[in-house]
Biotite code that builds the C-alpha atoms (Angstrom):
import biotite.structure as struc

atoms = struc.array([
    struc.Atom([-3.385, 10.864, -20.823], chain_id="A", res_id=1, res_name="UNK", atom_name="CA", element="C"),
    struc.Atom([-5.158, 11.833, -23.885], chain_id="A", res_id=2, res_name="UNK", atom_name="CA", element="C"),
    struc.Atom([-8.568, 11.872, -25.793], chain_id="A", res_id=3, res_name="UNK", atom_name="CA", element="C"),
    struc.Atom([-11.679, 9.266, -24.990], chain_id="A", res_id=4, res_name="UNK", atom_name="CA", element="C"),
    struc.Atom([-9.360, 7.524, -22.219], chain_id="A", res_id=5, res_name="UNK", atom_name="CA", element="C"),
    struc.Atom([-9.079, 11.270, -20.430], chain_id="A", res_id=6, res_name="UNK", atom_name="CA", element="C"),
    struc.Atom([-12.548, 12.004, -21.047], chain_id="A", res_id=7, res_name="UNK", atom_name="CA", element="C"),
    struc.Atom([-12.853, 8.349, -18.726], chain_id="A", res_id=8, res_name="UNK", atom_name="CA", element="C"),
    struc.Atom([-10.810, 9.544, -15.921], chain_id="A", res_id=9, res_name="UNK", atom_name="CA", element="C"),
    struc.Atom([-11.612, 12.113, -15.610], chain_id="A", res_id=10, res_name="UNK", atom_name="CA", element="C"),
    struc.Atom([-15.559, 11.543, -15.328], chain_id="A", res_id=11, res_name="UNK", atom_name="CA", element="C"),
    struc.Atom([-14.544, 7.989, -11.996], chain_id="A", res_id=12, res_name="UNK", atom_name="CA", element="C"),
    struc.Atom([-12.083, 10.128, -10.483], chain_id="A", res_id=13, res_name="UNK", atom_name="CA", element="C"),
    struc.Atom([-15.410, 12.833, -10.395], chain_id="A", res_id=14, res_name="UNK", atom_name="CA", element="C"),
    struc.Atom([-16.659, 10.336, -8.711], chain_id="A", res_id=15, res_name="UNK", atom_name="CA", element="C"),
    struc.Atom([-13.769, 8.409, -6.927], chain_id="A", res_id=16, res_name="UNK", atom_name="CA", element="C"),
    struc.Atom([-12.439, 11.648, -5.678], chain_id="A", res_id=17, res_name="UNK", atom_name="CA", element="C"),
    struc.Atom([-13.440, 12.764, -2.169], chain_id="A", res_id=18, res_name="UNK", atom_name="CA", element="C"),
    struc.Atom([-11.315, 15.483, -1.217], chain_id="A", res_id=19, res_name="UNK", atom_name="CA", element="C"),
    struc.Atom([-10.942, 14.423, 2.273], chain_id="A", res_id=20, res_name="UNK", atom_name="CA", element="C"),
    struc.Atom([-12.326, 16.442, 5.564], chain_id="A", res_id=21, res_name="UNK", atom_name="CA", element="C"),
    struc.Atom([-9.360, 17.488, 7.144], chain_id="A", res_id=22, res_name="UNK", atom_name="CA", element="C"),
    struc.Atom([-7.928, 19.096, 4.305], chain_id="A", res_id=23, res_name="UNK", atom_name="CA", element="C"),
    struc.Atom([-11.282, 21.302, 3.451], chain_id="A", res_id=24, res_name="UNK", atom_name="CA", element="C"),
    struc.Atom([-11.054, 22.222, 7.670], chain_id="A", res_id=25, res_name="UNK", atom_name="CA", element="C"),
    struc.Atom([-7.511, 23.414, 6.259], chain_id="A", res_id=26, res_name="UNK", atom_name="CA", element="C"),
    struc.Atom([-8.050, 24.878, 3.595], chain_id="A", res_id=27, res_name="UNK", atom_name="CA", element="C"),
    struc.Atom([-4.891, 23.273, 1.913], chain_id="A", res_id=28, res_name="UNK", atom_name="CA", element="C"),
    struc.Atom([-4.888, 22.846, -1.602], chain_id="A", res_id=29, res_name="UNK", atom_name="CA", element="C"),
    struc.Atom([-3.241, 21.797, -4.689], chain_id="A", res_id=30, res_name="UNK", atom_name="CA", element="C"),
    struc.Atom([-2.280, 18.513, -7.890], chain_id="A", res_id=31, res_name="UNK", atom_name="CA", element="C"),
    struc.Atom([-0.899, 15.143, -7.679], chain_id="A", res_id=32, res_name="UNK", atom_name="CA", element="C"),
    struc.Atom([1.047, 14.223, -10.442], chain_id="A", res_id=33, res_name="UNK", atom_name="CA", element="C"),
    struc.Atom([-0.009, 9.799, -10.276], chain_id="A", res_id=34, res_name="UNK", atom_name="CA", element="C"),
    struc.Atom([1.391, 7.443, -12.768], chain_id="A", res_id=35, res_name="UNK", atom_name="CA", element="C"),
    struc.Atom([-1.079, 4.995, -13.610], chain_id="A", res_id=36, res_name="UNK", atom_name="CA", element="C"),
    struc.Atom([-0.254, 0.917, -14.832], chain_id="A", res_id=37, res_name="UNK", atom_name="CA", element="C"),
    struc.Atom([-2.958, -0.238, -17.044], chain_id="A", res_id=38, res_name="UNK", atom_name="CA", element="C"),
    struc.Atom([-3.694, -4.018, -18.225], chain_id="A", res_id=39, res_name="UNK", atom_name="CA", element="C"),
    struc.Atom([-4.965, -5.145, -20.629], chain_id="A", res_id=40, res_name="UNK", atom_name="CA", element="C"),
    struc.Atom([-8.806, -4.163, -20.579], chain_id="A", res_id=41, res_name="UNK", atom_name="CA", element="C"),
    struc.Atom([-7.960, -0.563, -19.003], chain_id="A", res_id=42, res_name="UNK", atom_name="CA", element="C"),
    struc.Atom([-7.661, -1.594, -15.296], chain_id="A", res_id=43, res_name="UNK", atom_name="CA", element="C"),
    struc.Atom([-5.548, 0.210, -13.081], chain_id="A", res_id=44, res_name="UNK", atom_name="CA", element="C"),
    struc.Atom([-3.005, -2.477, -11.471], chain_id="A", res_id=45, res_name="UNK", atom_name="CA", element="C"),
    struc.Atom([-0.253, -0.113, -9.925], chain_id="A", res_id=46, res_name="UNK", atom_name="CA", element="C"),
    struc.Atom([-0.077, 4.120, -9.348], chain_id="A", res_id=47, res_name="UNK", atom_name="CA", element="C"),
    struc.Atom([2.256, 5.688, -7.856], chain_id="A", res_id=48, res_name="UNK", atom_name="CA", element="C"),
    struc.Atom([2.584, 9.722, -7.320], chain_id="A", res_id=49, res_name="UNK", atom_name="CA", element="C"),
    struc.Atom([5.464, 11.120, -9.598], chain_id="A", res_id=50, res_name="UNK", atom_name="CA", element="C"),
    struc.Atom([4.889, 14.620, -8.469], chain_id="A", res_id=51, res_name="UNK", atom_name="CA", element="C"),
    struc.Atom([3.607, 15.582, -5.039], chain_id="A", res_id=52, res_name="UNK", atom_name="CA", element="C"),
    struc.Atom([0.454, 18.264, -4.180], chain_id="A", res_id=53, res_name="UNK", atom_name="CA", element="C"),
    struc.Atom([2.948, 19.518, -1.162], chain_id="A", res_id=54, res_name="UNK", atom_name="CA", element="C"),
    struc.Atom([0.237, 17.775, 1.358], chain_id="A", res_id=55, res_name="UNK", atom_name="CA", element="C"),
    struc.Atom([0.145, 14.075, 2.523], chain_id="A", res_id=56, res_name="UNK", atom_name="CA", element="C"),
    struc.Atom([-3.420, 13.937, 2.879], chain_id="A", res_id=57, res_name="UNK", atom_name="CA", element="C"),
    struc.Atom([-4.515, 15.257, -0.908], chain_id="A", res_id=58, res_name="UNK", atom_name="CA", element="C"),
    struc.Atom([-1.410, 12.461, -2.222], chain_id="A", res_id=59, res_name="UNK", atom_name="CA", element="C"),
    struc.Atom([-2.848, 9.905, -0.427], chain_id="A", res_id=60, res_name="UNK", atom_name="CA", element="C"),
    struc.Atom([-6.633, 10.840, -1.821], chain_id="A", res_id=61, res_name="UNK", atom_name="CA", element="C"),
    struc.Atom([-5.462, 11.243, -5.073], chain_id="A", res_id=62, res_name="UNK", atom_name="CA", element="C"),
    struc.Atom([-3.887, 7.042, -5.263], chain_id="A", res_id=63, res_name="UNK", atom_name="CA", element="C"),
    struc.Atom([-6.151, 6.556, -3.461], chain_id="A", res_id=64, res_name="UNK", atom_name="CA", element="C"),
    struc.Atom([-8.925, 7.488, -6.212], chain_id="A", res_id=65, res_name="UNK", atom_name="CA", element="C"),
    struc.Atom([-6.827, 6.765, -8.217], chain_id="A", res_id=66, res_name="UNK", atom_name="CA", element="C"),
    struc.Atom([-6.096, 3.149, -8.030], chain_id="A", res_id=67, res_name="UNK", atom_name="CA", element="C"),
    struc.Atom([-9.927, 2.442, -8.633], chain_id="A", res_id=68, res_name="UNK", atom_name="CA", element="C"),
    struc.Atom([-9.832, 3.334, -12.476], chain_id="A", res_id=69, res_name="UNK", atom_name="CA", element="C"),
    struc.Atom([-11.885, 0.419, -14.447], chain_id="A", res_id=70, res_name="UNK", atom_name="CA", element="C"),
    struc.Atom([-12.504, -0.160, -17.915], chain_id="A", res_id=71, res_name="UNK", atom_name="CA", element="C"),
    struc.Atom([-10.851, 2.625, -19.019], chain_id="A", res_id=72, res_name="UNK", atom_name="CA", element="C"),
    struc.Atom([-10.441, 2.222, -23.523], chain_id="A", res_id=73, res_name="UNK", atom_name="CA", element="C"),
    struc.Atom([-8.570, 0.292, -25.315], chain_id="A", res_id=74, res_name="UNK", atom_name="CA", element="C"),
    struc.Atom([-6.989, 3.345, -26.562], chain_id="A", res_id=75, res_name="UNK", atom_name="CA", element="C"),
    struc.Atom([-5.300, 4.002, -23.045], chain_id="A", res_id=76, res_name="UNK", atom_name="CA", element="C"),
    struc.Atom([-1.496, 3.388, -22.908], chain_id="A", res_id=77, res_name="UNK", atom_name="CA", element="C"),
    struc.Atom([-0.283, 0.916, -20.301], chain_id="A", res_id=78, res_name="UNK", atom_name="CA", element="C"),
    struc.Atom([1.872, 3.627, -18.461], chain_id="A", res_id=79, res_name="UNK", atom_name="CA", element="C"),
    struc.Atom([0.306, 7.199, -18.282], chain_id="A", res_id=80, res_name="UNK", atom_name="CA", element="C"),
    struc.Atom([-0.076, 10.322, -15.799], chain_id="A", res_id=81, res_name="UNK", atom_name="CA", element="C"),
    struc.Atom([-3.214, 11.321, -14.570], chain_id="A", res_id=82, res_name="UNK", atom_name="CA", element="C"),
    struc.Atom([-2.913, 15.208, -13.036], chain_id="A", res_id=83, res_name="UNK", atom_name="CA", element="C"),
    struc.Atom([-5.347, 14.914, -9.622], chain_id="A", res_id=84, res_name="UNK", atom_name="CA", element="C"),
    struc.Atom([-6.217, 17.873, -8.638], chain_id="A", res_id=85, res_name="UNK", atom_name="CA", element="C"),
    struc.Atom([-7.488, 19.840, -5.505], chain_id="A", res_id=86, res_name="UNK", atom_name="CA", element="C"),
    struc.Atom([-9.378, 22.870, -5.526], chain_id="A", res_id=87, res_name="UNK", atom_name="CA", element="C"),
    struc.Atom([-11.305, 24.704, -2.645], chain_id="A", res_id=88, res_name="UNK", atom_name="CA", element="C"),
    struc.Atom([-14.420, 26.558, -4.052], chain_id="A", res_id=89, res_name="UNK", atom_name="CA", element="C"),
])
C-alpha cells in the first residue's frame, strides 16, 4: 500500500492498534505482515496473516486492528500488504 491510502491506514492503525499488556510485560516485539482485502468503499472485508511476528499475541492484535480499517481512499488497491510493527520504547 502506498500514497494516500498508506497514510490513512497508518493513521487508523495508530488509533486501533493497542499493544497487548501481556506482550509489554514480556518485552515482546515484532512485525506482522497482514494481507488486506478491501471493498469498493475502502473498507476491510477480510484480513489474513501473511507473515507472523513470531508471537501469537502480537499477530492476533495486528489482525484485530487491521480488520477495523475503513474508508481508505478510492486509490487503495483491493488487496494490499500492510506491515504492522510492535516496538517497545
